[in-house]
mmCIF file as Biopython writes it, N, C-alpha, C and O atoms, coordinates in Angstrom:
data_model
#
loop_
_atom_site.group_PDB
_atom_site.id
_atom_site.type_symbol
_atom_site.label_atom_id
_atom_site.label_alt_id
_atom_site.label_comp_id
_atom_site.label_asym_id
_atom_site.label_entity_id
_atom_site.label_seq_id
_atom_site.pdbx_PDB_ins_code
_atom_site.Cartn_x
_atom_site.Cartn_y
_atom_site.Cartn_z
_atom_site.occupancy
_atom_site.B_iso_or_equiv
_atom_site.auth_seq_id
_atom_site.auth_asym_id
_atom_site.pdbx_PDB_model_num
ATOM 1   N N  . UNK A ? 1  ? -0.874  -11.019 -10.974 1.0 0.0 1  A 1 
ATOM 2   C CA . UNK A ? 1  ? 0.130   -10.144 -11.546 1.0 0.0 1  A 1 
ATOM 3   C C  . UNK A ? 1  ? 0.692   -10.748 -12.831 1.0 0.0 1  A 1 
ATOM 4   O O  . UNK A ? 1  ? 1.064   -10.031 -13.760 1.0 0.0 1  A 1 
ATOM 5   N N  . UNK A ? 2  ? 0.746   -12.064 -12.866 1.0 0.0 2  A 1 
ATOM 6   C CA . UNK A ? 2  ? 1.219   -12.688 -14.107 1.0 0.0 2  A 1 
ATOM 7   C C  . UNK A ? 2  ? 0.224   -12.459 -15.236 1.0 0.0 2  A 1 
ATOM 8   O O  . UNK A ? 2  ? 0.616   -12.330 -16.396 1.0 0.0 2  A 1 
ATOM 9   N N  . UNK A ? 3  ? -1.052  -12.408 -14.902 1.0 0.0 3  A 1 
ATOM 10  C CA . UNK A ? 3  ? -2.099  -12.249 -15.911 1.0 0.0 3  A 1 
ATOM 11  C C  . UNK A ? 3  ? -2.306  -10.805 -16.340 1.0 0.0 3  A 1 
ATOM 12  O O  . UNK A ? 3  ? -2.952  -10.550 -17.356 1.0 0.0 3  A 1 
ATOM 13  N N  . UNK A ? 4  ? -1.773  -9.867  -15.588 1.0 0.0 4  A 1 
ATOM 14  C CA . UNK A ? 4  ? -1.975  -8.448  -15.901 1.0 0.0 4  A 1 
ATOM 15  C C  . UNK A ? 4  ? -0.649  -7.706  -15.729 1.0 0.0 4  A 1 
ATOM 16  O O  . UNK A ? 4  ? -0.366  -7.197  -14.645 1.0 0.0 4  A 1 
ATOM 17  N N  . UNK A ? 5  ? 0.156   -7.639  -16.775 1.0 0.0 5  A 1 
ATOM 18  C CA . UNK A ? 5  ? 1.478   -7.028  -16.659 1.0 0.0 5  A 1 
ATOM 19  C C  . UNK A ? 5  ? 1.462   -5.537  -16.336 1.0 0.0 5  A 1 
ATOM 20  O O  . UNK A ? 5  ? 2.508   -4.968  -16.023 1.0 0.0 5  A 1 
ATOM 21  N N  . UNK A ? 6  ? 0.308   -4.899  -16.405 1.0 0.0 6  A 1 
ATOM 22  C CA . UNK A ? 6  ? 0.265   -3.480  -16.062 1.0 0.0 6  A 1 
ATOM 23  C C  . UNK A ? 6  ? 0.259   -3.248  -14.548 1.0 0.0 6  A 1 
ATOM 24  O O  . UNK A ? 6  ? 0.397   -2.110  -14.099 1.0 0.0 6  A 1 
ATOM 25  N N  . UNK A ? 7  ? 0.104   -4.305  -13.767 1.0 0.0 7  A 1 
ATOM 26  C CA . UNK A ? 7  ? 0.159   -4.186  -12.306 1.0 0.0 7  A 1 
ATOM 27  C C  . UNK A ? 7  ? 1.614   -4.317  -11.872 1.0 0.0 7  A 1 
ATOM 28  O O  . UNK A ? 7  ? 2.235   -5.361  -12.073 1.0 0.0 7  A 1 
ATOM 29  N N  . UNK A ? 8  ? 2.155   -3.256  -11.276 1.0 0.0 8  A 1 
ATOM 30  C CA . UNK A ? 8  ? 3.546   -3.263  -10.823 1.0 0.0 8  A 1 
ATOM 31  C C  . UNK A ? 8  ? 3.715   -3.997  -9.495  1.0 0.0 8  A 1 
ATOM 32  O O  . UNK A ? 8  ? 4.690   -4.723  -9.299  1.0 0.0 8  A 1 
ATOM 33  N N  . UNK A ? 9  ? 2.756   -3.802  -8.582  1.0 0.0 9  A 1 
ATOM 34  C CA . UNK A ? 9  ? 2.835   -4.444  -7.276  1.0 0.0 9  A 1 
ATOM 35  C C  . UNK A ? 9  ? 1.461   -4.414  -6.630  1.0 0.0 9  A 1 
ATOM 36  O O  . UNK A ? 9  ? 0.560   -3.706  -7.078  1.0 0.0 9  A 1 
ATOM 37  N N  . UNK A ? 10 ? 1.319   -5.196  -5.571  1.0 0.0 10 A 1 
ATOM 38  C CA . UNK A ? 10 ? 0.106   -5.203  -4.762  1.0 0.0 10 A 1 
ATOM 39  C C  . UNK A ? 10 ? 0.517   -4.825  -3.350  1.0 0.0 10 A 1 
ATOM 40  O O  . UNK A ? 10 ? 1.421   -5.433  -2.778  1.0 0.0 10 A 1 
ATOM 41  N N  . UNK A ? 11 ? -0.145  -3.822  -2.789  1.0 0.0 11 A 1 
ATOM 42  C CA . UNK A ? 11 ? 0.121   -3.415  -1.410  1.0 0.0 11 A 1 
ATOM 43  C C  . UNK A ? 11 ? -0.784  -4.221  -0.486  1.0 0.0 11 A 1 
ATOM 44  O O  . UNK A ? 11 ? -1.994  -4.299  -0.699  1.0 0.0 11 A 1 
ATOM 45  N N  . UNK A ? 12 ? -0.189  -4.814  0.533   1.0 0.0 12 A 1 
ATOM 46  C CA . UNK A ? 12 ? -0.935  -5.623  1.481   1.0 0.0 12 A 1 
ATOM 47  C C  . UNK A ? 12 ? -1.074  -4.876  2.811   1.0 0.0 12 A 1 
ATOM 48  O O  . UNK A ? 12 ? -0.170  -4.156  3.236   1.0 0.0 12 A 1 
ATOM 49  N N  . UNK A ? 13 ? -2.202  -5.062  3.441   1.0 0.0 13 A 1 
ATOM 50  C CA . UNK A ? 13 ? -2.478  -4.537  4.782   1.0 0.0 13 A 1 
ATOM 51  C C  . UNK A ? 13 ? -2.211  -3.036  4.871   1.0 0.0 13 A 1 
ATOM 52  O O  . UNK A ? 13 ? -2.919  -2.256  4.235   1.0 0.0 13 A 1 
ATOM 53  N N  . UNK A ? 14 ? -1.222  -2.617  5.631   1.0 0.0 14 A 1 
ATOM 54  C CA . UNK A ? 14 ? -0.940  -1.197  5.881   1.0 0.0 14 A 1 
ATOM 55  C C  . UNK A ? 14 ? -0.312  -0.553  4.638   1.0 0.0 14 A 1 
ATOM 56  O O  . UNK A ? 14 ? 0.910   -0.553  4.486   1.0 0.0 14 A 1 
ATOM 57  N N  . UNK A ? 15 ? -1.137  -0.013  3.767   1.0 0.0 15 A 1 
ATOM 58  C CA . UNK A ? 15 ? -0.636  0.477   2.480   1.0 0.0 15 A 1 
ATOM 59  C C  . UNK A ? 15 ? -0.354  1.970   2.443   1.0 0.0 15 A 1 
ATOM 60  O O  . UNK A ? 15 ? 0.247   2.450   1.481   1.0 0.0 15 A 1 
ATOM 61  N N  . UNK A ? 16 ? -0.762  2.710   3.446   1.0 0.0 16 A 1 
ATOM 62  C CA . UNK A ? 16 ? -0.696  4.174   3.388   1.0 0.0 16 A 1 
ATOM 63  C C  . UNK A ? 16 ? 0.718   4.698   3.130   1.0 0.0 16 A 1 
ATOM 64  O O  . UNK A ? 16 ? 0.914   5.552   2.266   1.0 0.0 16 A 1 
ATOM 65  N N  . UNK A ? 17 ? 1.680   4.200   3.859   1.0 0.0 17 A 1 
ATOM 66  C CA . UNK A ? 17 ? 3.063   4.646   3.657   1.0 0.0 17 A 1 
ATOM 67  C C  . UNK A ? 17 ? 3.729   3.870   2.520   1.0 0.0 17 A 1 
ATOM 68  O O  . UNK A ? 17 ? 4.681   4.352   1.908   1.0 0.0 17 A 1 
ATOM 69  N N  . UNK A ? 18 ? 3.237   2.697   2.248   1.0 0.0 18 A 1 
ATOM 70  C CA . UNK A ? 18 ? 3.779   1.874   1.168   1.0 0.0 18 A 1 
ATOM 71  C C  . UNK A ? 18 ? 3.685   2.593   -0.167  1.0 0.0 18 A 1 
ATOM 72  O O  . UNK A ? 18 ? 4.669   2.672   -0.902  1.0 0.0 18 A 1 
ATOM 73  N N  . UNK A ? 19 ? 2.504   3.120   -0.487  1.0 0.0 19 A 1 
ATOM 74  C CA . UNK A ? 19 ? 2.334   3.779   -1.785  1.0 0.0 19 A 1 
ATOM 75  C C  . UNK A ? 19 ? 3.123   5.090   -1.847  1.0 0.0 19 A 1 
ATOM 76  O O  . UNK A ? 19 ? 3.544   5.501   -2.929  1.0 0.0 19 A 1 
ATOM 77  N N  . UNK A ? 20 ? 3.327   5.741   -0.721  1.0 0.0 20 A 1 
ATOM 78  C CA . UNK A ? 20 ? 4.145   6.957   -0.700  1.0 0.0 20 A 1 
ATOM 79  C C  . UNK A ? 20 ? 5.591   6.609   -1.037  1.0 0.0 20 A 1 
ATOM 80  O O  . UNK A ? 20 ? 6.231   7.303   -1.827  1.0 0.0 20 A 1 
ATOM 81  N N  . UNK A ? 21 ? 6.106   5.537   -0.441  1.0 0.0 21 A 1 
ATOM 82  C CA . UNK A ? 21 ? 7.480   5.132   -0.729  1.0 0.0 21 A 1 
ATOM 83  C C  . UNK A ? 21 ? 7.649   4.784   -2.206  1.0 0.0 21 A 1 
ATOM 84  O O  . UNK A ? 21 ? 8.669   5.118   -2.809  1.0 0.0 21 A 1 
ATOM 85  N N  . UNK A ? 22 ? 6.663   4.121   -2.787  1.0 0.0 22 A 1 
ATOM 86  C CA . UNK A ? 22 ? 6.723   3.793   -4.210  1.0 0.0 22 A 1 
ATOM 87  C C  . UNK A ? 22 ? 6.721   5.072   -5.048  1.0 0.0 22 A 1 
ATOM 88  O O  . UNK A ? 22 ? 7.497   5.204   -5.995  1.0 0.0 22 A 1 
ATOM 89  N N  . UNK A ? 23 ? 5.854   6.000   -4.697  1.0 0.0 23 A 1 
ATOM 90  C CA . UNK A ? 23 ? 5.777   7.264   -5.441  1.0 0.0 23 A 1 
ATOM 91  C C  . UNK A ? 23 ? 7.069   8.065   -5.328  1.0 0.0 23 A 1 
ATOM 92  O O  . UNK A ? 23 ? 7.407   8.825   -6.236  1.0 0.0 23 A 1 
ATOM 93  N N  . UNK A ? 24 ? 7.787   7.903   -4.235  1.0 0.0 24 A 1 
ATOM 94  C CA . UNK A ? 24 ? 9.059   8.597   -4.044  1.0 0.0 24 A 1 
ATOM 95  C C  . UNK A ? 24 ? 10.214  7.895   -4.753  1.0 0.0 24 A 1 
ATOM 96  O O  . UNK A ? 24 ? 11.346  8.379   -4.725  1.0 0.0 24 A 1 
ATOM 97  N N  . UNK A ? 25 ? 9.933   6.754   -5.388  1.0 0.0 25 A 1 
ATOM 98  C CA . UNK A ? 25 ? 10.954  6.075   -6.163  1.0 0.0 25 A 1 
ATOM 99  C C  . UNK A ? 25 ? 11.741  5.004   -5.432  1.0 0.0 25 A 1 
ATOM 100 O O  . UNK A ? 25 ? 12.748  4.520   -5.950  1.0 0.0 25 A 1 
ATOM 101 N N  . UNK A ? 26 ? 11.312  4.630   -4.260  1.0 0.0 26 A 1 
ATOM 102 C CA . UNK A ? 26 ? 12.019  3.585   -3.515  1.0 0.0 26 A 1 
ATOM 103 C C  . UNK A ? 26 ? 11.908  2.273   -4.289  1.0 0.0 26 A 1 
ATOM 104 O O  . UNK A ? 26 ? 10.830  1.951   -4.788  1.0 0.0 26 A 1 
ATOM 105 N N  . UNK A ? 27 ? 12.998  1.507   -4.401  1.0 0.0 27 A 1 
ATOM 106 C CA . UNK A ? 27 ? 12.955  0.236   -5.128  1.0 0.0 27 A 1 
ATOM 107 C C  . UNK A ? 27 ? 11.972  -0.756  -4.487  1.0 0.0 27 A 1 
ATOM 108 O O  . UNK A ? 27 ? 11.849  -0.817  -3.264  1.0 0.0 27 A 1 
ATOM 109 N N  . UNK A ? 28 ? 11.286  -1.521  -5.320  1.0 0.0 28 A 1 
ATOM 110 C CA . UNK A ? 28 ? 10.308  -2.486  -4.819  1.0 0.0 28 A 1 
ATOM 111 C C  . UNK A ? 28 ? 10.920  -3.433  -3.790  1.0 0.0 28 A 1 
ATOM 112 O O  . UNK A ? 28 ? 10.257  -3.814  -2.825  1.0 0.0 28 A 1 
ATOM 113 N N  . UNK A ? 29 ? 12.162  -3.809  -3.987  1.0 0.0 29 A 1 
ATOM 114 C CA . UNK A ? 29 ? 12.830  -4.737  -3.076  1.0 0.0 29 A 1 
ATOM 115 C C  . UNK A ? 29 ? 12.938  -4.194  -1.656  1.0 0.0 29 A 1 
ATOM 116 O O  . UNK A ? 29 ? 13.121  -4.958  -0.709  1.0 0.0 29 A 1 
ATOM 117 N N  . UNK A ? 30 ? 12.824  -2.873  -1.507  1.0 0.0 30 A 1 
ATOM 118 C CA . UNK A ? 30 ? 13.011  -2.235  -0.199  1.0 0.0 30 A 1 
ATOM 119 C C  . UNK A ? 30 ? 11.708  -1.776  0.454   1.0 0.0 30 A 1 
ATOM 120 O O  . UNK A ? 30 ? 11.737  -1.201  1.542   1.0 0.0 30 A 1 
ATOM 121 N N  . UNK A ? 31 ? 10.573  -2.019  -0.189  1.0 0.0 31 A 1 
ATOM 122 C CA . UNK A ? 31 ? 9.290   -1.537  0.340   1.0 0.0 31 A 1 
ATOM 123 C C  . UNK A ? 31 ? 8.585   -2.659  1.088   1.0 0.0 31 A 1 
ATOM 124 O O  . UNK A ? 31 ? 8.256   -3.693  0.507   1.0 0.0 31 A 1 
ATOM 125 N N  . UNK A ? 32 ? 8.357   -2.450  2.373   1.0 0.0 32 A 1 
ATOM 126 C CA . UNK A ? 32 ? 7.657   -3.446  3.193   1.0 0.0 32 A 1 
ATOM 127 C C  . UNK A ? 32 ? 6.181   -3.498  2.814   1.0 0.0 32 A 1 
ATOM 128 O O  . UNK A ? 32 ? 5.579   -2.480  2.471   1.0 0.0 32 A 1 
ATOM 129 N N  . UNK A ? 33 ? 5.614   -4.685  2.880   1.0 0.0 33 A 1 
ATOM 130 C CA . UNK A ? 33 ? 4.178   -4.837  2.703   1.0 0.0 33 A 1 
ATOM 131 C C  . UNK A ? 33 ? 3.706   -4.930  1.262   1.0 0.0 33 A 1 
ATOM 132 O O  . UNK A ? 33 ? 2.536   -4.663  0.987   1.0 0.0 33 A 1 
ATOM 133 N N  . UNK A ? 34 ? 4.578   -5.299  0.336   1.0 0.0 34 A 1 
ATOM 134 C CA . UNK A ? 34 ? 4.131   -5.438  -1.044  1.0 0.0 34 A 1 
ATOM 135 C C  . UNK A ? 34 ? 4.474   -6.817  -1.587  1.0 0.0 34 A 1 
ATOM 136 O O  . UNK A ? 34 ? 5.341   -7.519  -1.066  1.0 0.0 34 A 1 
ATOM 137 N N  . UNK A ? 35 ? 3.773   -7.176  -2.640  1.0 0.0 35 A 1 
ATOM 138 C CA . UNK A ? 35 ? 4.081   -8.349  -3.447  1.0 0.0 35 A 1 
ATOM 139 C C  . UNK A ? 35 ? 4.268   -7.852  -4.866  1.0 0.0 35 A 1 
ATOM 140 O O  . UNK A ? 35 ? 3.529   -6.983  -5.327  1.0 0.0 35 A 1 
ATOM 141 N N  . UNK A ? 36 ? 5.251   -8.399  -5.559  1.0 0.0 36 A 1 
ATOM 142 C CA . UNK A ? 36 ? 5.544   -7.966  -6.920  1.0 0.0 36 A 1 
ATOM 143 C C  . UNK A ? 36 ? 6.143   -9.124  -7.702  1.0 0.0 36 A 1 
ATOM 144 O O  . UNK A ? 36 ? 6.560   -10.128 -7.125  1.0 0.0 36 A 1 
ATOM 145 N N  . UNK A ? 37 ? 6.183   -8.975  -9.008  1.0 0.0 37 A 1 
ATOM 146 C CA . UNK A ? 37 ? 6.704   -10.000 -9.890  1.0 0.0 37 A 1 
ATOM 147 C C  . UNK A ? 37 ? 8.155   -9.692  -10.240 1.0 0.0 37 A 1 
ATOM 148 O O  . UNK A ? 37 ? 8.475   -8.584  -10.671 1.0 0.0 37 A 1 
ATOM 149 N N  . UNK A ? 38 ? 9.034   -10.681 -10.052 1.0 0.0 38 A 1 
ATOM 150 C CA . UNK A ? 38 ? 10.441  -10.514 -10.400 1.0 0.0 38 A 1 
ATOM 151 C C  . UNK A ? 38 ? 10.917  -11.807 -11.066 1.0 0.0 38 A 1 
ATOM 152 O O  . UNK A ? 38 ? 10.872  -12.881 -10.466 1.0 0.0 38 A 1 
ATOM 153 N N  . UNK A ? 39 ? 11.363  -11.687 -12.287 1.0 0.0 39 A 1 
ATOM 154 C CA . UNK A ? 39 ? 11.839  -12.845 -13.049 1.0 0.0 39 A 1 
ATOM 155 C C  . UNK A ? 39 ? 10.812  -13.967 -13.096 1.0 0.0 39 A 1 
ATOM 156 O O  . UNK A ? 39 ? 11.155  -15.144 -12.988 1.0 0.0 39 A 1 
ATOM 157 N N  . UNK A ? 40 ? 9.544   -13.587 -13.258 1.0 0.0 40 A 1 
ATOM 158 C CA . UNK A ? 40 ? 8.467   -14.565 -13.382 1.0 0.0 40 A 1 
ATOM 159 C C  . UNK A ? 40 ? 7.980   -15.157 -12.076 1.0 0.0 40 A 1 
ATOM 160 O O  . UNK A ? 40 ? 7.065   -15.980 -12.081 1.0 0.0 40 A 1 
ATOM 161 N N  . UNK A ? 41 ? 8.568   -14.757 -10.952 1.0 0.0 41 A 1 
ATOM 162 C CA . UNK A ? 41 ? 8.178   -15.261 -9.635  1.0 0.0 41 A 1 
ATOM 163 C C  . UNK A ? 41 ? 7.551   -14.138 -8.814  1.0 0.0 41 A 1 
ATOM 164 O O  . UNK A ? 41 ? 7.996   -12.992 -8.873  1.0 0.0 41 A 1 
ATOM 165 N N  . UNK A ? 42 ? 6.528   -14.470 -8.058  1.0 0.0 42 A 1 
ATOM 166 C CA . UNK A ? 42 ? 5.918   -13.478 -7.176  1.0 0.0 42 A 1 
ATOM 167 C C  . UNK A ? 42 ? 6.726   -13.419 -5.887  1.0 0.0 42 A 1 
ATOM 168 O O  . UNK A ? 42 ? 6.930   -14.431 -5.217  1.0 0.0 42 A 1 
ATOM 169 N N  . UNK A ? 43 ? 7.180   -12.220 -5.553  1.0 0.0 43 A 1 
ATOM 170 C CA . UNK A ? 43 ? 7.973   -11.973 -4.346  1.0 0.0 43 A 1 
ATOM 171 C C  . UNK A ? 43 ? 7.069   -11.291 -3.322  1.0 0.0 43 A 1 
ATOM 172 O O  . UNK A ? 43 ? 6.376   -10.326 -3.647  1.0 0.0 43 A 1 
ATOM 173 N N  . UNK A ? 44 ? 7.074   -11.782 -2.106  1.0 0.0 44 A 1 
ATOM 174 C CA . UNK A ? 44 ? 6.304   -11.183 -1.006  1.0 0.0 44 A 1 
ATOM 175 C C  . UNK A ? 44 ? 7.300   -10.580 -0.015  1.0 0.0 44 A 1 
ATOM 176 O O  . UNK A ? 44 ? 7.972   -11.317 0.707   1.0 0.0 44 A 1 
ATOM 177 N N  . UNK A ? 45 ? 7.402   -9.267  0.026   1.0 0.0 45 A 1 
ATOM 178 C CA . UNK A ? 45 ? 8.246   -8.625  1.025   1.0 0.0 45 A 1 
ATOM 179 C C  . UNK A ? 45 ? 7.607   -8.786  2.403   1.0 0.0 45 A 1 
ATOM 180 O O  . UNK A ? 45 ? 6.404   -9.029  2.501   1.0 0.0 45 A 1 
ATOM 181 N N  . UNK A ? 46 ? 8.396   -8.655  3.460   1.0 0.0 46 A 1 
ATOM 182 C CA . UNK A ? 46 ? 7.818   -8.739  4.812   1.0 0.0 46 A 1 
ATOM 183 C C  . UNK A ? 46 ? 6.710   -7.700  5.002   1.0 0.0 46 A 1 
ATOM 184 O O  . UNK A ? 46 ? 6.735   -6.624  4.403   1.0 0.0 46 A 1 
ATOM 185 N N  . UNK A ? 47 ? 5.743   -8.047  5.847   1.0 0.0 47 A 1 
ATOM 186 C CA . UNK A ? 47 ? 4.644   -7.120  6.132   1.0 0.0 47 A 1 
ATOM 187 C C  . UNK A ? 47 ? 5.164   -5.849  6.778   1.0 0.0 47 A 1 
ATOM 188 O O  . UNK A ? 47 ? 6.157   -5.855  7.505   1.0 0.0 47 A 1 
ATOM 189 N N  . UNK A ? 48 ? 4.471   -4.770  6.493   1.0 0.0 48 A 1 
ATOM 190 C CA . UNK A ? 48 ? 4.742   -3.497  7.153   1.0 0.0 48 A 1 
ATOM 191 C C  . UNK A ? 48 ? 4.075   -3.543  8.526   1.0 0.0 48 A 1 
ATOM 192 O O  . UNK A ? 48 ? 2.956   -4.042  8.645   1.0 0.0 48 A 1 
ATOM 193 N N  . UNK A ? 49 ? 4.738   -3.032  9.565   1.0 0.0 49 A 1 
ATOM 194 C CA . UNK A ? 49 ? 4.099   -3.001  10.886  1.0 0.0 49 A 1 
ATOM 195 C C  . UNK A ? 49 ? 2.814   -2.174  10.861  1.0 0.0 49 A 1 
ATOM 196 O O  . UNK A ? 49 ? 2.670   -1.249  10.063  1.0 0.0 49 A 1 
ATOM 197 N N  . UNK A ? 50 ? 1.894   -2.523  11.741  1.0 0.0 50 A 1 
ATOM 198 C CA . UNK A ? 50 ? 0.659   -1.756  11.840  1.0 0.0 50 A 1 
ATOM 199 C C  . UNK A ? 50 ? 0.960   -0.319  12.247  1.0 0.0 50 A 1 
ATOM 200 O O  . UNK A ? 50 ? 1.850   -0.054  13.054  1.0 0.0 50 A 1 
ATOM 201 N N  . UNK A ? 51 ? 0.197   0.596   11.669  1.0 0.0 51 A 1 
ATOM 202 C CA . UNK A ? 51 ? 0.344   2.013   12.006  1.0 0.0 51 A 1 
ATOM 203 C C  . UNK A ? 51 ? -0.204  2.229   13.411  1.0 0.0 51 A 1 
ATOM 204 O O  . UNK A ? 51 ? -1.353  1.893   13.695  1.0 0.0 51 A 1 
ATOM 205 N N  . UNK A ? 52 ? 0.612   2.785   14.277  1.0 0.0 52 A 1 
ATOM 206 C CA . UNK A ? 52 ? 0.209   3.016   15.658  1.0 0.0 52 A 1 
ATOM 207 C C  . UNK A ? 52 ? -0.386  4.400   15.866  1.0 0.0 52 A 1 
ATOM 208 O O  . UNK A ? 52 ? -1.270  4.575   16.704  1.0 0.0 52 A 1 
ATOM 209 N N  . UNK A ? 53 ? 0.086   5.378   15.118  1.0 0.0 53 A 1 
ATOM 210 C CA . UNK A ? 53 ? -0.370  6.755   15.271  1.0 0.0 53 A 1 
ATOM 211 C C  . UNK A ? 53 ? -1.194  7.153   14.045  1.0 0.0 53 A 1 
ATOM 212 O O  . UNK A ? 53 ? -0.665  7.724   13.091  1.0 0.0 53 A 1 
ATOM 213 N N  . UNK A ? 54 ? -2.480  6.851   14.079  1.0 0.0 54 A 1 
ATOM 214 C CA . UNK A ? 54 ? -3.345  7.127   12.932  1.0 0.0 54 A 1 
ATOM 215 C C  . UNK A ? 54 ? -3.503  8.619   12.653  1.0 0.0 54 A 1 
ATOM 216 O O  . UNK A ? 54 ? -3.855  9.007   11.539  1.0 0.0 54 A 1 
ATOM 217 N N  . UNK A ? 55 ? -3.248  9.450   13.647  1.0 0.0 55 A 1 
ATOM 218 C CA . UNK A ? 55 ? -3.352  10.898  13.444  1.0 0.0 55 A 1 
ATOM 219 C C  . UNK A ? 55 ? -2.312  11.404  12.441  1.0 0.0 55 A 1 
ATOM 220 O O  . UNK A ? 55 ? -2.509  12.455  11.832  1.0 0.0 55 A 1 
ATOM 221 N N  . UNK A ? 56 ? -1.221  10.680  12.264  1.0 0.0 56 A 1 
ATOM 222 C CA . UNK A ? 56 ? -0.184  11.100  11.307  1.0 0.0 56 A 1 
ATOM 223 C C  . UNK A ? 56 ? -0.648  10.962  9.864   1.0 0.0 56 A 1 
ATOM 224 O O  . UNK A ? 56 ? -0.030  11.530  8.964   1.0 0.0 56 A 1 
ATOM 225 N N  . UNK A ? 57 ? -1.723  10.219  9.627   1.0 0.0 57 A 1 
ATOM 226 C CA . UNK A ? 57 ? -2.203  10.012  8.262   1.0 0.0 57 A 1 
ATOM 227 C C  . UNK A ? 57 ? -2.951  11.220  7.711   1.0 0.0 57 A 1 
ATOM 228 O O  . UNK A ? 57 ? -3.053  11.368  6.493   1.0 0.0 57 A 1 
ATOM 229 N N  . UNK A ? 58 ? -3.464  12.067  8.552   1.0 0.0 58 A 1 
ATOM 230 C CA . UNK A ? 58 ? -4.171  13.284  8.136   1.0 0.0 58 A 1 
ATOM 231 C C  . UNK A ? 58 ? -5.338  12.975  7.197   1.0 0.0 58 A 1 
ATOM 232 O O  . UNK A ? 58 ? -5.531  13.662  6.194   1.0 0.0 58 A 1 
ATOM 233 N N  . UNK A ? 59 ? -6.101  11.955  7.520   1.0 0.0 59 A 1 
ATOM 234 C CA . UNK A ? 59 ? -7.222  11.594  6.648   1.0 0.0 59 A 1 
ATOM 235 C C  . UNK A ? 59 ? -8.577  11.970  7.229   1.0 0.0 59 A 1 
ATOM 236 O O  . UNK A ? 59 ? -9.607  11.751  6.593   1.0 0.0 59 A 1 
ATOM 237 N N  . UNK A ? 60 ? -8.583  12.526  8.418   1.0 0.0 60 A 1 
ATOM 238 C CA . UNK A ? 60 ? -9.847  12.833  9.072   1.0 0.0 60 A 1 
ATOM 239 C C  . UNK A ? 60 ? -10.752 13.697  8.208   1.0 0.0 60 A 1 
ATOM 240 O O  . UNK A ? 60 ? -11.942 13.408  8.079   1.0 0.0 60 A 1 
ATOM 241 N N  . UNK A ? 61 ? -10.212 14.743  7.620   1.0 0.0 61 A 1 
ATOM 242 C CA . UNK A ? 61 ? -11.032 15.620  6.781   1.0 0.0 61 A 1 
ATOM 243 C C  . UNK A ? 61 ? -11.539 14.902  5.533   1.0 0.0 61 A 1 
ATOM 244 O O  . UNK A ? 61 ? -12.657 15.153  5.083   1.0 0.0 61 A 1 
ATOM 245 N N  . UNK A ? 62 ? -10.737 14.024  4.981   1.0 0.0 62 A 1 
ATOM 246 C CA . UNK A ? 62 ? -11.163 13.262  3.804   1.0 0.0 62 A 1 
ATOM 247 C C  . UNK A ? 62 ? -12.285 12.319  4.186   1.0 0.0 62 A 1 
ATOM 248 O O  . UNK A ? 62 ? -13.283 12.222  3.472   1.0 0.0 62 A 1 
ATOM 249 N N  . UNK A ? 63 ? -12.135 11.614  5.314   1.0 0.0 63 A 1 
ATOM 250 C CA . UNK A ? 63 ? -13.208 10.734  5.763   1.0 0.0 63 A 1 
ATOM 251 C C  . UNK A ? 63 ? -14.475 11.529  6.047   1.0 0.0 63 A 1 
ATOM 252 O O  . UNK A ? 63 ? -15.572 11.108  5.682   1.0 0.0 63 A 1 
ATOM 253 N N  . UNK A ? 64 ? -14.326 12.660  6.688   1.0 0.0 64 A 1 
ATOM 254 C CA . UNK A ? 64 ? -15.482 13.492  7.006   1.0 0.0 64 A 1 
ATOM 255 C C  . UNK A ? 64 ? -16.198 13.911  5.726   1.0 0.0 64 A 1 
ATOM 256 O O  . UNK A ? 64 ? -17.427 13.931  5.667   1.0 0.0 64 A 1 
ATOM 257 N N  . UNK A ? 65 ? -15.415 14.244  4.706   1.0 0.0 65 A 1 
ATOM 258 C CA . UNK A ? 65 ? -15.984 14.698  3.436   1.0 0.0 65 A 1 
ATOM 259 C C  . UNK A ? 65 ? -16.603 13.549  2.642   1.0 0.0 65 A 1 
ATOM 260 O O  . UNK A ? 65 ? -17.680 13.712  2.067   1.0 0.0 65 A 1 
ATOM 261 N N  . UNK A ? 66 ? -15.943 12.393  2.602   1.0 0.0 66 A 1 
ATOM 262 C CA . UNK A ? 66 ? -16.319 11.347  1.645   1.0 0.0 66 A 1 
ATOM 263 C C  . UNK A ? 66 ? -17.003 10.117  2.225   1.0 0.0 66 A 1 
ATOM 264 O O  . UNK A ? 66 ? -17.682 9.396   1.494   1.0 0.0 66 A 1 
ATOM 265 N N  . UNK A ? 67 ? -16.845 9.862   3.508   1.0 0.0 67 A 1 
ATOM 266 C CA . UNK A ? 67 ? -17.403 8.647   4.084   1.0 0.0 67 A 1 
ATOM 267 C C  . UNK A ? 67 ? -18.885 8.839   4.390   1.0 0.0 67 A 1 
ATOM 268 O O  . UNK A ? 67 ? -19.272 9.738   5.137   1.0 0.0 67 A 1 
ATOM 269 N N  . UNK A ? 68 ? -19.688 7.985   3.805   1.0 0.0 68 A 1 
ATOM 270 C CA . UNK A ? 68 ? -21.130 8.011   4.065   1.0 0.0 68 A 1 
ATOM 271 C C  . UNK A ? 68 ? -21.398 7.139   5.280   1.0 0.0 68 A 1 
ATOM 272 O O  . UNK A ? 68 ? -21.573 5.927   5.158   1.0 0.0 68 A 1 
ATOM 273 N N  . UNK A ? 69 ? -21.428 7.761   6.454   1.0 0.0 69 A 1 
ATOM 274 C CA . UNK A ? 69 ? -21.603 7.022   7.696   1.0 0.0 69 A 1 
ATOM 275 C C  . UNK A ? 69 ? -22.958 6.341   7.778   1.0 0.0 69 A 1 
ATOM 276 O O  . UNK A ? 69 ? -23.113 5.350   8.492   1.0 0.0 69 A 1 
ATOM 277 N N  . UNK A ? 70 ? -23.940 6.863   7.054   1.0 0.0 70 A 1 
ATOM 278 C CA . UNK A ? 70 ? -25.278 6.261   7.094   1.0 0.0 70 A 1 
ATOM 279 C C  . UNK A ? 70 ? -25.339 4.966   6.300   1.0 0.0 70 A 1 
ATOM 280 O O  . UNK A ? 70 ? -26.245 4.156   6.502   1.0 0.0 70 A 1 
ATOM 281 N N  . UNK A ? 71 ? -24.390 4.765   5.406   1.0 0.0 71 A 1 
ATOM 282 C CA . UNK A ? 71 ? -24.368 3.536   4.607   1.0 0.0 71 A 1 
ATOM 283 C C  . UNK A ? 71 ? -23.690 2.396   5.347   1.0 0.0 71 A 1 
ATOM 284 O O  . UNK A ? 71 ? -23.735 1.253   4.893   1.0 0.0 71 A 1 
ATOM 285 N N  . UNK A ? 72 ? -23.056 2.690   6.492   1.0 0.0 72 A 1 
ATOM 286 C CA . UNK A ? 72 ? -22.337 1.644   7.228   1.0 0.0 72 A 1 
ATOM 287 C C  . UNK A ? 72 ? -23.272 0.756   8.006   1.0 0.0 72 A 1 
ATOM 288 O O  . UNK A ? 72 ? -22.824 -0.173  8.678   1.0 0.0 72 A 1 
#
């Protein structure tokens, strides 16, 4: 992040809700599961808990459309 100032933050692990919170304008200091640069120091917020209900993500149709199961 120090080498590329165009990167605002890095989402770690469970990023699905993390990027939504960022898009909704939530301050970086309040978003779980990210690392970001503040005053020249990299800050690591606490990890976001693992998603327990994957059905809430509504990605099944996207995976069905885009995932090449034969390439796995």
